[in-house]
C-alpha positions as CSV (number, residue, x, y, z in Angstrom):
1,M,37.1,-52.1,-36.7
2,K,37.4,-50.0,-33.5
3,P,38.9,-46.5,-33.6
4,N,42.3,-46.0,-32.1
5,L,41.3,-43.6,-29.3
6,K,44.7,-43.8,-27.7
7,G,46.4,-42.5,-30.8
8,T,43.9,-39.6,-31.1
9,L,43.6,-38.5,-27.5
10,L,47.3,-38.5,-26.6
11,P,48.3,-35.4,-28.8
12,L,45.2,-33.6,-27.6
13,L,46.1,-34.2,-24.0
14,I,49.6,-33.0,-24.5
15,M,48.5,-29.8,-26.2
16,L,46.0,-29.1,-23.4
17,N,48.7,-29.7,-20.9
18,V,51.1,-27.2,-22.6
19,L,48.3,-24.6,-22.8
20,W,47.5,-25.0,-19.1
21,A,51.2,-24.8,-18.2
22,N,51.6,-21.6,-20.2
23,Y,48.5,-20.1,-18.6
24,A,49.7,-21.1,-15.1
25,L,53.1,-19.7,-15.8
26,A,51.7,-16.4,-17.1
27,Q,49.6,-16.1,-14.0
28,A,52.5,-16.9,-11.8
29,C,54.7,-14.0,-13.1
30,T,52.1,-11.3,-13.5
31,P,53.2,-8.6,-11.1
32,A,51.0,-7.2,-8.4
33,I,51.1,-3.5,-7.3
34,T,50.6,-2.5,-3.7
35,S,50.2,1.0,-2.4
36,S,51.6,2.2,0.9
37,G,49.2,4.5,2.8
38,T,46.4,5.7,0.5
39,E,45.7,5.8,-3.2
40,N,44.2,9.2,-2.8
41,L,46.7,12.1,-3.1
42,C,44.3,14.6,-1.6
43,R,45.2,13.8,2.0
44,Q,48.9,12.8,1.9
45,G,50.1,14.6,-1.3
46,Q,51.9,11.5,-2.5
47,A,51.6,7.7,-2.8
48,T,54.2,4.9,-3.0
49,L,53.5,2.1,-5.4
50,T,55.5,-1.1,-5.1
51,A,55.6,-4.1,-7.5
52,S,56.0,-7.7,-6.5
53,E,59.6,-9.0,-6.5
54,A,61.2,-9.5,-10.0
55,A,64.6,-9.2,-11.7
56,S,63.7,-6.0,-13.6
57,Y,60.9,-3.4,-13.7
58,Q,59.6,-1.0,-16.3
59,W,56.9,1.4,-15.0
60,S,54.4,3.4,-17.1
61,T,56.3,6.5,-15.9
62,G,59.6,5.2,-17.3
63,A,61.0,4.4,-13.9
64,T,62.9,1.1,-13.5
65,T,62.9,0.7,-9.7
66,R,60.7,-1.7,-7.7
67,S,58.9,1.2,-6.0
68,I,57.8,4.6,-7.3
69,T,56.4,7.7,-5.6
70,V,53.7,9.5,-7.4
71,T,52.4,13.0,-6.8
72,E,49.8,13.3,-9.6
73,G,46.6,11.4,-10.1
74,G,46.4,8.9,-13.0
75,A,46.7,5.3,-14.1
76,Y,49.9,3.4,-13.4
77,W,51.2,-0.1,-14.4
78,V,54.4,-2.0,-14.4
79,K,56.1,-4.7,-16.6
80,T,58.4,-7.1,-15.0
81,V,60.8,-9.9,-15.9
82,T,61.6,-12.6,-13.4
83,A,64.9,-14.3,-12.8
84,D,63.9,-17.2,-15.1
85,G,62.9,-14.9,-17.9
86,C,59.1,-14.8,-17.4
87,E,57.6,-11.5,-18.5
88,G,54.4,-10.1,-17.1
89,T,52.3,-6.9,-17.0
90,S,50.3,-5.8,-14.0
91,E,46.8,-4.6,-13.9
92,T,46.3,-0.8,-14.0
93,V,46.2,0.9,-10.6
94,T,44.3,4.3,-10.5
95,V,45.6,6.9,-8.1
96,A,43.0,9.6,-7.4
97,G,44.3,13.1,-7.5
98,K,43.0,16.4,-6.2
99,P,40.2,18.0,-8.2
100,D,41.4,20.6,-10.7
101,A,40.3,24.2,-9.8
102,S,40.7,26.0,-13.1
103,I,38.6,28.8,-14.7
104,I,39.3,31.1,-17.7
105,N,38.3,34.5,-18.8
106,P,38.8,34.2,-22.6
107,I,38.3,37.8,-23.6
108,Y,40.2,39.8,-21.0
109,N,42.2,37.2,-19.2
110,F,41.2,38.8,-15.9
111,V,42.7,42.2,-16.8
112,Y,40.4,45.1,-17.8
113,C,42.0,48.3,-18.8
114,S,40.0,51.5,-19.1
115,Y,40.6,55.3,-19.3
116,S,38.0,55.6,-16.5
117,G,40.7,54.2,-14.2
118,S,39.4,53.7,-10.6
119,S,35.9,54.6,-11.6
120,A,35.6,51.8,-14.2
121,T,33.0,49.0,-13.9
122,F,33.7,45.6,-15.4
123,R,31.5,42.5,-16.0
124,L,33.7,39.5,-15.7
125,V,32.6,36.3,-17.4
126,V,34.4,33.1,-16.4
127,Q,34.2,29.6,-17.9
128,N,34.9,26.2,-16.2
129,A,38.2,24.9,-17.4
130,S,38.7,22.1,-14.8
131,K,40.4,18.9,-16.1
132,T,38.3,16.9,-13.6
133,K,34.8,18.1,-14.5
134,E,33.5,14.5,-14.7
135,T,34.2,13.8,-11.0
136,N,33.8,17.4,-9.6
137,Q,30.8,17.6,-7.3
138,S,30.5,21.4,-6.5
139,Y,32.1,24.8,-7.0
140,R,32.4,27.8,-4.8
141,I,33.5,31.3,-6.1
142,N,34.5,34.2,-3.9
143,W,34.8,37.2,-6.3
144,G,37.1,39.1,-3.9
145,D,35.2,42.4,-3.7
146,G,33.2,41.7,-0.6
147,S,30.1,40.5,-2.5
148,A,28.3,37.3,-1.5
149,V,30.1,34.0,-2.2
150,E,28.4,31.9,-5.0
151,T,28.1,28.2,-5.1
152,F,27.4,26.0,-8.2
153,D,26.6,22.3,-8.6
154,S,28.5,19.7,-10.7
155,G,26.9,21.1,-13.9
156,F,28.8,24.5,-13.6
157,E,30.0,25.8,-16.9
158,T,29.9,29.6,-16.8
159,A,29.3,32.5,-14.4
160,S,29.5,36.3,-14.4
161,H,30.0,39.1,-11.9
162,T,30.1,42.8,-12.2
163,Y,32.8,44.8,-10.4
164,T,31.7,48.3,-9.6
165,A,35.1,50.0,-9.0
166,G,38.6,49.7,-10.4
167,G,41.3,48.0,-8.4
168,S,42.9,44.6,-7.7
169,Y,40.8,41.7,-6.6
170,D,41.6,38.0,-5.7
171,L,39.0,35.8,-7.2
172,E,39.0,32.5,-5.3
173,L,37.6,29.2,-6.8
174,T,37.2,26.1,-4.6
175,V,36.3,22.8,-6.2
176,T,35.1,19.7,-4.3
177,G,35.7,16.3,-5.8
178,Q,33.6,13.1,-5.5
179,D,35.5,11.9,-2.4
180,G,35.1,15.2,-0.6
181,C,38.6,16.4,-1.5
182,T,38.9,20.1,-2.3
183,S,41.3,22.3,-4.3
184,T,41.5,26.1,-4.3
185,K,43.0,28.4,-6.9
186,V,43.2,32.2,-6.9
187,E,43.0,34.3,-10.0
188,P,44.1,38.0,-9.7
189,V,41.6,40.4,-11.3
190,F,42.8,43.9,-12.3
191,I,40.6,46.8,-13.3
192,G,42.4,50.1,-14.1
193,S,44.6,52.0,-16.4
194,N,48.3,52.7,-16.9
195,P,50.2,53.6,-13.7
196,G,51.4,57.0,-12.8
197,L,55.1,57.9,-12.3
198,G,57.2,61.0,-12.1
199,I,60.8,61.8,-11.0
200,S,62.1,65.1,-9.6
201,N,65.3,66.5,-8.1
202,N,65.2,69.6,-6.0
203,G,68.9,70.3,-5.8
204,S,71.8,70.8,-8.1
205,S,72.5,68.1,-10.7
206,T,76.3,68.8,-10.9
207,S,78.8,67.6,-8.4
208,C,82.1,65.8,-8.0
209,A,82.5,62.0,-7.5
210,P,81.8,60.5,-5.1
211,A,78.5,62.3,-5.0
212,T,75.2,61.3,-3.5
213,F,71.9,62.6,-5.0
214,E,68.3,62.3,-3.9
215,F,65.4,61.9,-6.4
216,K,61.8,62.2,-5.5
217,I,59.3,59.6,-6.8
218,T,56.0,61.3,-7.6
219,G,52.5,60.5,-9.0
220,V,52.3,56.9,-7.6
221,E,49.6,57.4,-4.9
222,G,46.8,56.0,-7.0
223,N,48.6,53.1,-8.5
224,S,47.5,49.5,-8.1
225,P,49.2,47.3,-5.5
226,Y,50.2,45.1,-8.4
227,T,52.5,47.8,-9.8
228,I,56.2,47.0,-10.2
229,Y,58.7,49.8,-10.3
230,T,62.2,49.7,-11.9
231,F,64.8,52.5,-11.5
232,Q,68.0,52.4,-13.5
233,F,71.0,54.7,-13.4
234,D,73.2,54.5,-16.5
235,D,76.4,54.5,-14.6
236,G,76.8,50.7,-14.6
237,S,75.0,50.1,-11.2
238,A,72.4,47.5,-10.7
239,P,68.7,48.4,-11.2
240,L,66.4,49.1,-8.2
241,V,63.2,47.0,-8.3
242,Y,60.2,47.6,-6.0
243,T,56.7,46.4,-5.6
244,H,54.2,49.1,-4.8
245,A,54.3,48.1,-1.1
246,Q,58.2,48.2,-1.1
247,L,58.5,51.8,-2.4
248,P,60.5,53.9,0.1
249,A,58.2,55.4,2.7
250,D,59.6,58.9,2.0
251,R,59.5,58.2,-1.8
252,I,63.2,59.2,-2.1
253,I,65.8,57.3,-4.1
254,R,69.3,57.9,-2.9
255,H,72.2,57.1,-5.2
256,T,76.0,57.7,-5.0
257,F,78.0,58.2,-8.2
258,T,81.5,57.0,-7.8
259,E,82.7,57.7,-11.4
260,S,82.6,60.8,-13.7
261,S,80.0,61.2,-16.4
262,K,82.7,61.3,-19.1
263,G,81.4,60.0,-22.4
264,K,77.8,61.0,-21.5
265,Q,76.8,64.0,-23.6
266,F,74.0,65.0,-21.3
267,G,75.4,63.5,-18.1
268,F,74.0,60.5,-16.4
269,T,70.3,59.6,-16.7
270,L,67.9,58.0,-14.2
271,T,65.1,56.1,-15.9
272,G,62.1,54.9,-14.0
273,I,59.4,52.5,-15.3
274,A,56.2,51.6,-13.6
275,E,54.3,48.5,-14.9
276,N,50.9,47.1,-14.0
277,P,48.8,44.4,-15.7
278,C,47.4,47.1,-18.1
279,S,50.4,49.1,-19.3
280,S,53.6,50.8,-18.3
281,T,54.7,54.4,-17.8
282,K,58.3,55.8,-18.2
283,A,59.9,58.8,-16.5
284,T,63.4,60.1,-16.8
285,W,65.7,62.6,-15.1
286,E,68.8,63.4,-17.2
287,G,71.6,65.9,-17.0
288,I,73.4,64.5,-13.9
289,R,76.9,65.8,-14.5
290,I,79.6,64.3,-12.4
291,S,83.2,65.5,-12.4
292,K,86.1,63.7,-10.9
293,G,89.6,64.8,-9.8
294,P,92.8,63.5,-11.4
295,E,94.5,60.4,-10.0
296,A,98.2,60.9,-9.7
297,D,100.7,58.5,-11.2
298,A,104.4,59.1,-12.2
299,R,107.5,57.1,-13.1
300,P,111.2,58.2,-13.5
301,E,113.1,57.2,-16.6
302,T,115.4,55.3,-14.3
303,A,115.5,54.9,-10.5
304,I,119.3,55.0,-10.4
305,G,121.3,57.6,-12.2
306,C,124.7,59.2,-12.4
307,V,125.9,62.6,-11.4
308,G,125.6,65.0,-14.4
309,V,123.4,62.7,-16.5
310,P,119.8,64.1,-17.1
311,I,116.8,62.0,-16.0
312,K,113.2,62.4,-17.3
313,F,110.1,62.2,-15.1
314,N,106.9,61.0,-16.7
315,D,103.4,62.2,-15.6
316,L,101.2,59.1,-16.1
317,S,98.2,60.5,-14.1
318,K,94.6,59.9,-15.2
319,G,93.4,63.3,-16.0
320,G,90.4,64.5,-14.0
321,Y,87.1,65.1,-15.9
322,D,85.4,68.5,-15.7
323,A,81.7,67.8,-16.3
324,S,80.9,71.5,-16.8
325,S,83.4,72.1,-19.6
326,R,83.4,68.4,-20.6
327,T,87.2,68.5,-20.7
328,V,89.9,66.0,-19.5
329,A,92.9,68.0,-18.1
330,H,94.8,68.7,-14.9
331,T,97.5,71.0,-13.6
332,R,100.7,69.5,-12.3
333,K,103.6,70.6,-10.1
334,W,106.9,68.6,-9.6
335,S,109.0,69.1,-6.5
336,I,112.3,67.6,-5.5
337,T,113.8,67.1,-2.0
338,P,116.4,68.2,-1.1
339,E,115.9,71.4,-3.0
340,T,119.6,71.7,-3.9
341,G,122.0,69.5,-5.8
342,W,120.0,69.5,-9.1
343,V,118.9,71.8,-11.9
344,V,116.1,71.5,-14.5
345,H,117.8,70.4,-17.7
346,K,114.8,70.7,-20.1
347,G,111.3,72.0,-19.7
348,S,109.8,73.1,-16.4
349,L,108.5,71.6,-13.2
350,E,105.0,72.1,-14.6
351,D,105.6,70.1,-17.8
352,P,104.4,66.5,-18.2
353,V,107.9,65.2,-19.0
354,P,110.6,67.5,-17.5
355,S,114.3,66.5,-17.6
356,V,116.4,67.1,-14.4
357,K,120.2,66.9,-14.0
358,F,121.6,66.0,-10.6
359,N,125.0,67.5,-9.7
360,E,125.5,65.8,-6.3
361,P,125.2,62.1,-5.4
362,G,122.5,61.0,-2.9
363,V,118.9,60.0,-2.6
364,Y,116.3,62.5,-3.9
365,T,112.5,62.3,-3.4
366,V,110.5,63.5,-6.4
367,K,106.8,64.4,-5.8
368,L,104.0,65.1,-8.3
369,V,100.9,67.0,-7.3
370,V,98.0,67.1,-9.7
371,N,94.8,69.2,-9.4
372,P,91.7,70.0,-11.5
373,I,92.4,72.6,-14.1
374,D,89.5,74.7,-12.9
375,P,90.6,76.4,-9.7
376,N,86.9,76.7,-8.6
377,S,86.3,72.9,-9.0
378,T,85.0,71.1,-5.9
379,C,87.0,68.1,-6.9
380,G,90.2,67.5,-4.9
381,G,93.7,66.8,-6.2
382,D,96.1,63.9,-5.7
383,S,99.8,63.3,-5.3
384,V,102.4,60.6,-5.7
385,Q,106.2,60.4,-5.0
386,F,109.2,58.2,-5.8
387,D,112.9,58.1,-4.9
388,I,115.9,58.4,-7.2
389,T,119.4,57.4,-6.2
390,I,122.3,59.4,-7.8
391,I,125.8,58.0,-7.7
392,E,129.3,59.2,-8.9
393,P,130.3,57.9,-12.2
394,A,133.1,55.4,-12.2
395,R,136.6,57.0,-12.6
396,A,139.5,55.2,-14.4
397,N,142.5,54.9,-12.1
398,F,145.6,52.9,-13.0
399,K,149.4,52.8,-12.7
400,L,151.8,51.6,-15.2
401,S,154.6,49.4,-14.1
402,G,157.2,47.5,-16.0
403,N,160.7,46.6,-16.4
């Protein structure tokens, strides 16, 4: 009996046909990635990767657009879904980045502080911390102190250099990659001690607002160029911040106080802080006593009154502050124009709330002048005025008539 080959081969042929169709379909919807320009970021700084056309995209970066722009080296791929639902994943595309120029100084982190200051010597030991060691071809170190530049091959792991004087140096590392691309990084090296700082004032520290004072910055001549200076007055003004190079050429800080030092037991204080990579130094100048003259303000009990009815005046002035005696007080003097047609009903024209009775109708101008209580004060006074209208009271007038 002959075997039934037709019945045996037919299912096998169908299965092979399905497998081939699936394989062909998978190949047909596998996305391809093309790169515009170069796949090396060294020369252009970025590369654009574009997937073949599909209905949707999912890049390894998380992007969902057809094209992506990359600025860092690495491996990139994309998953796509076509309009008929076919899913595919591209091959990985590697974009070459710049070589990584990184070194570390584990013990001192490039900052050496010594009481010897500018005469200190320091042996700096650096280690290769590049993330692209495997492909780096060579290294070049400029220690920044005028000594000879040193070069190292791909096996570079550690190097040392002795600085013979304190100061600030820019250590420059240049790395060359396998394709000739280079990267450079600068590490600031500081050798020294805490910075110097002093504040002085040659004149009086007492005045009346607005008052401008000058303060001398001292002791900064030997400081590092990396020193940062912050000067803060505690009068609510913004701090002044300088680098060493930005310090005023005459080393003078000028500041105008617009308010009194009321509430400050020892007056205003100037605080200066100098900071460098090693440490910080603080200097202060306190006892800046600022007075301020009174600000006049007054209101009448009413602006329209009747003949013979007393009216009170209210002194609402902000009392001037005397920084020498630390008192808040002022003198006052009321005056009324015209000078006739009225009498003081209660108190006096130097009281805060006098009462005045007007005997004639008309318009009267009331003026208040306030001055510091100390007659020798350098602060000025102030004044304010207002008008009061006085009218005759209504008089009853009628006539009886009848049958």
